C-alpha positions in Angstrom: 12.5 30.5 5.9 12.5 26.7 5.6 9.3 24.7 5.2 9.3 23.5 8.8 9.3 27.1 10.1 6.6 28.0 7.6 4.4 25.2 8.9 5.1 26.3 12.5 4.1 29.9 11.7 0.7 28.8 10.5 0.3 26.4 13.4 1.4 28.9 16.0 -1.0 31.5 14.7 -3.9 29.0 15.0 -2.8 28.1 18.6 -2.5 31.7 19.6 -5.9 32.4 18.2 -7.4 29.4 20.0 -5.7 30.4 23.3 -7.0 34.0 22.9 -10.6 32.7 22.5 -10.3 30.3 25.3 -8.7 32.8 27.7 -11.5 35.2 27.0 -14.1 32.4 27.6 -12.3 31.5 30.8 -12.5 35.1 32.0 -16.3 34.8 31.6 -16.5 31.3 33.1 -13.5 31.2 35.6 -14.7 27.9 37.2 -14.9 25.9 33.9 -12.2 23.3 34.3 -12.6 22.1 30.7 -11.6 25.5 29.3 -8.7 25.7 31.6 -7.5 22.2 30.6 -7.8 23.1 26.9 -5.7 26.3 27.5 -3.0 24.2 29.1 -3.0 21.7 26.3 -2.7 24.4 23.7 0.2 26.1 25.6 1.9 22.8 26.0 1.6 22.0 22.3 2.9 25.5 21.3 5.9 25.0 23.6 6.8 21.7 22.1 6.3 22.9 18.5 8.5 26.0 19.2 11.3 23.8 20.4 11.2 21.8 17.2 12.0 24.8 15.1 14.3 26.3 17.7 12.1 29.3 18.5 13.4 29.6 22.0 11.7 32.9 22.8 8.2 31.6 21.8 8.8 28.4 23.6 9.7 30.2 26.8 6.6 32.4 26.7 4.4 29.4 26.0 6.0 27.7 29.0 5.3 30.8 31.1 1.6 30.6 30.2 1.4 26.9 31.0 3.2 27.6 34.3 0.9 30.4 35.1 -2.3 28.3 34.6 -1.1 25.3 36.5 -1.9 26.6 40.1 -5.5 27.3 39.1 -6.0 23.7 38.0 -4.0 22.1 40.8 -5.3 24.3 43.7 -8.8 24.8 42.4 -8.4 28.6 42.6 -10.5 31.0 40.5 -8.7 33.0 37.8 -9.2 36.7 37.8 -9.7 39.2 34.9 -6.4 40.9 35.7 -4.6 37.6 35.5 -6.2 36.8 32.1 -5.2 40.2 30.9 -1.5 39.5 31.7 -1.7 36.2 29.9 -3.3 37.9 26.8 -0.4 40.4 26.8 2.0 37.4 26.7 0.0 36.0 23.8 0.3 39.3 22.0 4.1 39.1 22.3 4.0 35.5 21.0 2.0 36.7 18.1 4.5 39.5 17.3 7.4 37.0 17.4 5.4 34.6 15.2 4.8 37.4 12.6 8.5 38.0 12.4 9.0 34.5 11.0 9.1 34.9 7.2 9.7 38.6 7.2 12.0 39.5 4.3 14.5 42.3 3.7 13.1 44.8 1.1 14.9 47.8 -0.3 13.6 51.3 0.6 12.2 53.6 -2.0 15.5 55.4 -2.4 17.9 52.6 -2.1 21.4 53.6 -1.1 24.4 52.2 0.7 23.3 53.9 4.0 21.0 56.4 5.6 17.6 56.8 4.1 18.2 54.1 1.6 18.9 51.5 4.2 16.7 48.4 4.0 14.3 47.5 6.8 12.2 44.5 7.6 9.2 44.1 5.4 5.8 43.4 6.9 5.0 39.7 7.2 3.9 38.0 4.0 0.2 37.9 4.7 -0.5 36.9 1.1 1.6 33.8 1.5 -0.4 32.8 4.5 -3.6 33.0 2.5 -2.1 30.6 -0.1 -2.5 27.7 2.4 -5.7 27.1 4.2 -6.1 24.5 7.1 -9.7 23.4 7.2 -11.5 22.0 10.1 -12.3 18.3 9.8 -16.0 19.0 10.2 -15.9 21.5 7.4 -14.1 19.0 5.1 -16.7 16.4 5.9 -19.4 18.9 5.2 -17.8 19.5 1.8 -17.6 15.8 1.0 -21.2 15.3 2.2 -22.3 18.1 0.0 -20.6 16.5 -3.0 -22.2 13.2 -2.2 -25.6 14.9 -1.9 -25.1 16.6 -5.3 -24.3 13.2 -6.8 -27.5 11.8 -5.3 -29.5 14.6 -6.9 -28.2 13.6 -10.3 -30.1 10.3 -9.9 -33.6 11.7 -10.5 -32.3 13.7 -13.4 -31.2 10.4 -15.0 -34.8 9.2 -14.5 -36.1 12.3 -16.2 -33.8 11.6 -19.1 -35.2 8.1 -19.5 -38.7 9.6 -19.5 -37.7 12.1 -22.1 -36.3 9.3 -24.3 -39.6 7.4 -23.9 -41.5 10.5 -25.0 -39.3 10.8 -28.1 -40.0 7.1 -29.0 -43.8 7.8 -28.6 -43.6 10.9 -30.8 -41.8 8.9 -33.5 -44.4 6.1 -33.3 -47.2 8.7 -33.5 -45.8 10.2 -36.6 -45.4 6.8 -38.2 -48.9 5.8 -37.4 -50.4 9.0 -38.7 -48.6 8.6 -42.0 -49.5 4.9 -42.3 -53.2 5.5 -41.4 -53.8 8.0 -44.2 -54.5 7.6 -47.9 -52.5 9.6 -50.3 -55.3 12.0 -50.7 -55.8 12.5 -46.9 -52.1 13.2 -46.3 -52.3 16.6 -48.0 -55.3 17.7 -45.9 -53.5 17.6 -42.5 -50.2 19.2 -43.1 -50.5 21.3 -39.9 -50.8 18.2 -37.6 -47.9 16.5 -39.4 -45.7 19.6 -39.1 -46.5 19.9 -35.4 -45.6 16.3 -34.7 -42.4 16.7 -36.6 -41.6 19.8 -34.6 -42.3 18.0 -31.3 -40.1 15.1 -32.4 -37.3 17.4 -33.4 -37.5 19.3 -30.1 -37.4 16.1 -28.2 -34.3 14.9 -30.2 -32.4 18.1 -29.3 -33.5 18.0 -25.7 -32.5 14.3 -25.3 -29.1 15.0 -26.9 -28.3 18.1 -24.9 -29.6 16.9 -21.5 -27.9 13.5 -21.9 -24.5 15.1 -22.8 -24.8 17.6 -19.9 -25.7 14.9 -17.4 -22.8 12.8 -18.5 -20.4 15.8 -18.0 -21.9 16.6 -14.6 -21.5 13.0 -13.4 -17.9 12.8 -14.6 -17.0 16.2 -13.1 -18.7 15.4 -9.8 -16.9 12.1 -9.6 -13.6 13.8 -10.4 -14.2 16.5 -7.7 -15.1 13.9 -5.1 -12.0 11.9 -6.0 -9.8 15.0 -5.7 -11.4 16.1 -2.5 -10.8 12.7 -1.0 -7.2 12.6 -2.2 -6.5 16.0 -0.6 -7.1 14.3 2.8 -4.5 11.6 2.2 -0.8 12.3 3.0 2.1 9.9 3.6 3.1 9.5 7.2 6.6 10.2 6.1 5.7 13.9 6.0 5.8 14.0 9.8 8.8 11.7 10.5 11.4 14.6 10.2 9.5 16.6 12.9 9.3 13.6 15.2 13.0 12.8 14.8 14.0 16.5 15.4 11.8 16.5 18.5 13.5 13.4 19.8 17.0 14.9 19.3 16.2 18.3 20.8 14.3 16.9 23.8 17.2 14.5 24.5 19.7 17.4 24.1 17.8 19.5 26.6 17.8 16.7 29.1 21.5 15.7 28.6 20.6 12.4 27.0 21.4 10.6 23.8 18.5 9.0 22.0 18.1 7.6 18.5 14.8 7.7 16.5 13.8 5.2 13.9 10.6 4.6 12.0 9.1 2.1 9.6 5.9 2.4 7.5 6.3 6.0 6.3 4.6 5.2 3.0 1.3 4.6 4.7 -1.2 7.3 3.7 -4.1 8.8 5.6 -6.1 12.0 5.7 -4.1 15.2 6.3 -6.2 16.3 9.2 -6.0 12.9 10.9 -2.2 12.9 10.3 -1.9 16.4 11.7 -3.7 15.4 14.9 -1.7 12.2 15.2 1.5 14.1 14.8 0.6 16.4 17.8 -0.2 13.3 19.9 3.1 11.6 18.9 5.1 14.7 19.8 3.8 14.3 23.3 4.4 10.6 23.4 8.0 11.1 22.2 8.8 13.9 24.7 7.3 11.8 27.5 9.4 8.8 26.4 12.6 10.8 26.4 11.9 12.5 29.7 10.3 9.7 31.7 11.3 6.6 29.8 14.9 6.8 28.6 17.3 6.6 31.5 20.4 8.9 32.0 23.7 7.5 30.6 25.0 6.2 33.9 21.7 4.4 34.8 21.6 2.7 31.4 25.2 1.5 31.7 24.3 0.1 35.2 21.4 -1.8 33.7 23.6 -3.2 31.0 21.8 -1.3 28.2 23.3 0.4 25.2 24.5 3.9 25.9 22.1 5.4 23.3 18.4 5.2 24.1 16.1 4.0 21.4 12.6 5.2 20.2 11.0 3.3 17.4 7.8 4.2 15.6 6.0 1.4 13.6 3.2 2.5 11.3 0.9 -0.3 10.1 -2.3 -0.2 7.9 -5.1 -2.4 9.3 -8.0 -2.2 6.9 -9.5 1.2 7.2 -7.4 1.9 10.4 -3.8 2.9 10.8 -1.8 1.9 13.9 1.1 4.0 15.3 3.2 1.9 17.8 5.8 4.1 19.5 8.2 2.0 21.6 11.1 3.0 23.8 13.8 0.8 25.6 13.7 2.9 28.7 12.9 2.1 32.3 9.3 1.4 31.8 6.4 2.6 34.0 6.5 2.1 37.8 3.0 0.9 38.5 3.3 1.5 42.2 4.5 5.1 41.6 1.5 5.7 39.3 -0.9 4.4 42.0 0.7 6.8 44.6 0.5 9.7 42.2 -3.2 8.9 41.4 -4.0 8.8 45.1 -2.2 12.1 45.7 -4.1 13.8 42.8 -7.4 12.4 44.0 -7.8 10.2 40.9 -8.0 7.0 43.1 -8.5 6.2 46.7 -6.0 4.4 48.8 -8.5 1.6 49.5 -9.0 0.8 45.8 -7.2 -2.3 44.5 -6.3 -1.4 40.9 -4.8 -4.0 38.7 -1.9 -3.2 36.5 -4.1 -2.5 33.4 -6.4 -0.1 35.3 -3.4 1.6 36.8 -1.6 2.1 33.5 -4.9 3.6 32.1 -4.6 6.4 34.7 -1.5 7.9 33.0 -3.9 9.2 30.3 -5.8 11.2 32.9 -5.3 15.0 33.0 -3.0 16.2 35.8 -1.4 12.8 36.6 2.4 12.8 36.6 5.1 10.9 38.4 7.7 13.5 37.7 9.5 14.7 40.9 9.7 18.3 39.5 8.2 20.4 36.7 10.5 21.0 33.8 10.1 22.7 30.4 9.6 19.2 28.9 6.9 17.7 31.2 5.8 17.4 34.8 2.2 18.6 34.7 0.4 15.6 33.5 -0.7 17.2 30.2 1.1 15.2 27.5 -0.6 11.8 27.6 -3.9 13.5 28.3 -3.5 15.1 24.9 -2.9 11.7 23.3 -6.1 10.3 24.8 -8.1 13.4 23.6 -6.7 13.1 20.1 -7.6 9.4 19.8 -11.1 10.0 21.1 -11.7 12.9 18.7 -10.6 10.9 15.7 -12.8 7.9 16.7 -9.8 5.9 17.4 -8.2 4.2 20.4 -5.0 4.3 22.5 -3.3 1.4 24.4 -0.3 1.3 26.6 1.9 -1.6 27.6 5.0 -1.4 29.8 7.5 -3.6 31.4 9.6 -2.2 34.3 13.2 -2.0 33.3 12.5 -2.9 29.6 10.5 0.0 28.1 7.0 1.2 27.2 4.9 1.0 24.1 2.0 3.3 23.3 -0.2 2.4 20.3 -2.6 5.0 18.7 -5.0 3.5 16.2 -7.0 6.0 14.0 -9.1 5.7 10.9 -7.5 6.4 7.5 -10.4 8.6 6.7 -13.2 10.2 8.6 -15.3 10.7 5.5 -15.9 7.6 3.3 -15.6 3.9 3.7 -15.6 1.0 1.2 -18.5 -1.4 1.6 -20.0 -4.6 0.1 -23.6 -4.2 -0.9 -25.8 -7.2 -0.3 -29.5 -8.0 -0.9 -31.7 -9.9 1.6 -35.5 -10.1 1.5 -35.9 -7.3 -1.0 -33.8 -4.9 1.1 -30.2 -3.8 0.7 -27.5 -3.5 3.4 -23.9 -2.5 3.4 -21.0 -4.4 5.1 -17.7 -2.5 5.7 -15.3 -4.1 3.3 -12.3 -4.2 5.7 -14.1 -6.7 7.9 -15.1 -9.0 5.0 -12.8 -12.1 4.8 -14.6 -13.7 1.9 -17.8 -14.7 0.2 -19.3 -18.1 -0.8 -22.2 -19.4 -2.8 -23.9 -22.0 -0.7 -26.3 -24.9 -1.3 -28.6 -26.1 1.5 -26.4 -29.2 2.1 -23.3 -27.0 2.8 -25.1 -25.4 5.8 -24.1 -27.8 8.6 -26.5 -28.1 11.6 -24.8 -28.2 15.0 -26.0 -28.0 18.6 -25.4 -24.3 18.7 -26.9 -23.5 15.3 -25.8 -23.7 11.7 -22.2 -23.5 10.5 -20.4 -23.4 7.2 -16.9 -24.4 6.2 -14.5 -21.6 5.3 -11.0 -22.9 4.7 -10.3 -25.0 7.7 -12.7 -23.1 10.0 -16.3 -23.9 10.9 -17.9 -20.5 11.0 -21.3 -19.8 12.7 -23.9 -19.1 10.0 -27.0 -17.0 10.4 -29.4 -15.2 7.9 -28.8 -11.5 7.9 -32.5 -10.8 8.6 -32.2 -12.8 11.9 -29.4 -10.4 13.0 -31.1 -7.2 12.1 -34.6 -8.2 13.4 -33.9 -11.0 15.9 -37.5 -11.0 17.3 -39.2 -11.6 13.9 -39.4 -14.7 11.9 -37.2 -13.1 9.3 -36.7 -13.9 5.7 -36.3 -17.5 4.5 -33.2 -17.8 2.5 -33.4 -19.6 -0.9 -31.9 -23.1 -1.2 -28.9 -21.6 -2.9 -27.8 -18.4 -1.2 -24.7 -16.4 -0.6 -22.6 -16.0 2.6 -20.5 -13.1 3.6 -17.8 -14.1 6.1 -17.1 -11.3 8.6 -14.3 -11.1 11.2 -13.8 -8.7 14.0 -10.9 -9.5 16.4 -11.1 -13.2 17.2 -14.8 -13.5 16.4 -16.3 -14.7 13.1 -19.7 -14.9 11.5 -21.1 -15.9 8.1 -24.1 -13.8 7.1 -26.7 -15.5 4.8 -28.0 -13.2 2.1 -29.9 -13.6 -1.2 -27.2 -12.2 -3.4 -24.2 -9.9 -3.6 -24.6 -6.6 -5.4 -21.0 -5.3 -5.6 -18.7 -2.8 -3.8 -18.7 1.0 -3.5 -17.5 3.8 -1.3 -20.1 5.6 0.8 -20.2 8.4 3.3 -21.2 7.0 6.7 -23.9 9.1 8.4 -25.4 8.7 11.8 -29.0 7.4 12.0 -31.7 10.1 12.5 -32.8 10.5 16.2 -36.2 8.8 15.6 -34.6 5.6 14.1 -33.6 4.2 17.5 -30.5 1.9 17.7 -31.1 -1.2 15.6 -28.9 -4.1 16.4 -25.6 -4.4 14.5 -26.1 -1.1 12.6 -23.3 1.5 12.6 -25.1 4.1 10.6 -26.6 4.9 7.2 -25.6 5.9 3.7 -27.4 7.0 0.6 -27.5 5.2 -2.8 -27.5 7.0 -6.2 -31.2 7.5 -6.0 -31.0 9.1 -2.5 -32.5 6.1 -0.7 -31.1 5.4 2.7 -29.2 2.1 3.2 -28.1 0.5 6.5 -24.4 0.2 7.1 -23.7 -2.8 9.4 -21.3 -2.8 12.4 -18.7 -5.6 12.1 -17.9 -5.9 15.8 -21.6 -6.2 16.7 -22.1 -8.8 13.9 -19.1 -10.8 15.1 -20.3 -10.7 18.7 -23.6 -12.3 17.4 -21.5 -15.1 15.9 -19.7 -15.5 19.2 -22.9 -15.7 21.2 -24.1 -18.5 18.8 -21.3 -20.7 20.1 -18.0 -19.8 18.4 -15.8 -22.8 18.9 -12.8 -20.7 20.0 -14.7 -19.4 23.1 -16.0 -22.9 23.9 -12.5 -24.4 23.6 -11.2 -21.9 26.0 -13.6 -22.9 28.7 -13.6 -26.7 27.9 -13.0 -29.0 30.8 -9.9 -31.2 30.7 -10.9 -34.6 29.1 -9.1 -37.1 27.0 -9.3 -36.1 23.3 -11.6 -37.7 20.8 -10.3 -39.0 17.4 -12.7 -38.6 14.5 -11.9 -40.8 11.4 -13.7 -40.1 8.2 -12.6 -39.6 4.6 -15.3 -36.9 4.1 -14.0 -33.4 5.0 -17.5 -32.1 5.5 -18.4 -34.9 8.0 -15.1 -34.5 9.9 -15.7 -30.7 10.2 -19.3 -31.2 11.3 -18.5 -33.7 14.0 -15.5 -31.6 15.1 -17.7 -28.5 15.4 -20.4 -30.4 17.4 -17.9 -32.0 19.8 -15.8 -28.8 20.3 -19.0 -26.9 21.0 -19.7 -29.4 23.7 -16.3 -28.8 25.2 -14.2 -31.7 23.9 -10.8 -31.7 22.3 -10.9 -33.3 18.8 -8.2 -34.7 16.5 -9.0 -35.6 12.9 -7.9 -38.4 10.5 -8.8 -38.9 6.9 -8.2 -42.6 6.9 -8.3 -45.6 9.2 -4.6 -46.2 8.7 -3.7 -42.7 9.7 -6.1 -43.0 12.7 -4.2 -46.1 13.9 -0.9 -44.3 13.7 -2.3 -41.4 15.8 -3.9 -43.8 18.3 -0.5 -45.4 19.0 1.2 -42.0 19.7 -1.5 -40.3 21.8 -4.0 -41.5 24.4 -7.7 -41.0 23.3 -10.9 -41.3 25.2 -13.1 -42.2 22.2 -12.9 -43.2 18.5 -15.6 -42.0 16.1 -15.1 -43.8 12.8 -16.8 -44.0 9.3 -17.2 -47.4 7.6 -16.8 -46.8 3.9 -13.3 -45.5 3.4 -10.4 -46.3 1.0 -8.1 -49.0 2.3 -9.0 -50.2 5.8 -12.8 -49.7 6.5 -14.4 -48.8 9.8 -15.3 -52.4 10.7 -11.7 -53.4 10.3 -10.4 -50.5 12.3 -12.8 -51.3 15.2 -11.7 -55.0 15.1 -8.0 -54.0 15.0 -8.3 -51.8 18.1 -10.3 -54.5 20.0 -7.4 -56.8 19.4 -4.8 -54.3 20.6 -4.3 -54.5 24.4 -3.4 -50.8 24.5 -6.5 -49.7 22.6 -9.2 -52.3 23.5 -10.7 -50.2 26.3 -11.2 -47.1 24.1 -14.9 -47.0 23.0 -15.7 -46.8 19.3 -18.7 -45.1 17.8 -19.4 -46.0 14.2 -21.1 -43.2 12.2 -22.0 -44.4 8.8 -24.6 -44.2 6.0 -25.0 -48.0 6.0 -28.4 -48.6 7.7 -29.3 -52.3 7.2 -29.6 -54.7 10.2 -26.8 -56.7 8.6 -24.4 -53.7 8.8 -25.4 -53.1 12.4 -24.6 -56.7 13.2 -21.2 -56.3 11.6 -20.5 -53.2 13.8 -21.5 -55.0 16.9 -19.4 -58.1 15.9 -16.4 -55.9 15.4 -16.8 -54.5 18.9 -18.4 -51.1 18.3 -19.8 -49.4 21.4 -22.5 -47.6 19.4 -23.7 -47.5 15.8 -25.2 -44.2 14.4 -26.7 -43.9 10.9 -26.0 -40.6 9.2 -29.4 -40.4 7.7 -30.9 -40.6 11.3 -28.3 -38.4 12.8 -29.5 -36.5 15.9 -27.0 -34.1 17.5 -28.4 -34.3 21.0 -28.4 -38.1 21.0 -24.9 -38.0 19.5 -23.6 -35.7 22.3 -25.3 -37.7 25.0 -23.8 -41.0 23.7 -20.3 -39.4 23.6 -20.7 -38.2 27.2 -22.0 -41.6 28.3 -19.1 -43.5 26.7 -16.4 -41.1 27.9 -17.9 -41.4 31.4 -17.7 -45.1 31.2 -14.2 -45.0 29.8 -13.0 -42.8 32.6 
């Protein structure tokens, strides 16, 4: 028996056992729709898996069970005990067929060419089945949590070892002081005390040595067991690609179609139980794509498409998540047909106006299908419902995009691991917090002058981006005054989607892997907290939630959001040789809704001014080459630029400098040392209003 059949045998046995339990439960609760839906999903999965390994008989029986259950879901009828008994008898036949897989030919006790010595099928290799155990995800998580808990318990033992070492030092000192404080004549009169101290010291020496060595071994072995347990969960995606390709071929053959399968990213690794669940979901996606998506030969030729349909699977690692993008070049999804089917199934009303996105989301609902007839492949609206259920169970997501006539893409995103995550440990106000490492884009050590004050709060420069900055304490406890950061602090730059935030902390402590646990019921739901973990001493630490953190940054005025809503105005040209000043002024102006261009010199500014129309120039004075006064005078003399207002922003504060600015033709003169953001924005609005 090949490896694929071996895997199928184990999986089929699990499904049969699950179906047996659920059918018995359905007999006791005949109106429970969730049990009925689960039975149909299991039968559907078994049918597809049987087709992969060409176990036609098992596939037909699974199809029969699925067929038999459909009327009870569709018509809302109540299943009877007799009906359940019939289905259980079919399951028993499936179990018998499954047990035959792997049966070997063994010689009889009196082997001979014929008659009594003829060989007969041996019983199924039960022992082989026991060599491989498929463990529930929750059980594996419990094992890893137990290992983590054991590691935590070692922490206090290390503290006890330190106390023991301290006692040893005291015993040695006591012995030395006793010897030094006695005269030669006195030493002979207290031999018993000296012997007792020596015995205590020797005992402490042995205890310190043995306990220290044992603790070291325990820590090493626990670490190795944790590492091996975690590694057991990680398998390459390539392990399932053969099954997916075979499913594509067999499904296409059954439907009289020709479809090719390709994949990229098979080297990506993730936990075995996650991969197993994703494989089941992808089997449904592929069968659905071949059946509903890929057109028959004649139809493809009519559309000018290649004769062979194409299904491509792209696997991509995204931090601690893995994305599976399954695309086909078929007919795409008819949104209007989906709406009609949804209305027919009672999943939507005819009066509802569903947009395309909301309509496409309906294809993941149980029971929705646009198939004209039920086939062995699909037609009951079960497949994509399984995909949604798998993504939800794995704490992932599923998205669908489709273009009529061009094809459909379904993306399933799941975590690499459901057990541990890498984090960055940070200190703020005497407390420790953990930031998931996959959301950290960098860290910086900041001085007070590098925290730039804008109208929407502080920002820092990170590359060419002005990122909203806030102390971590203000995020976790927004209603309190929080912890004042030192003049020199650290910043952790976090990104989630399009949103960014820089978190101010006292210092960085390092990285580690932790097991994420939910907060206890009495802890409430603190802002921006995803859960908790335990340090080596068993103390709980907060694990922060990157999306919630990033949303905080967006609410504090992320420039990208403001730019999206900015009214259409003439752009502003900021000219300053200081990068910090340019970025600060750009941040303030963009937050106020203006489009901003930047120049590092007056000469570059003039070149830009002659190629694009601006509503305002903001210029520094002291720059290499042409200074700000000269730039202003030059633009006043140019007929094409003379009507563009100029604001001089400079550190020169004397009355003589102000007079030079006015003489050059500046519309406003702002001293950096007296810079007030509100006044600055009002002056910009005033001058742009006058210019328009």
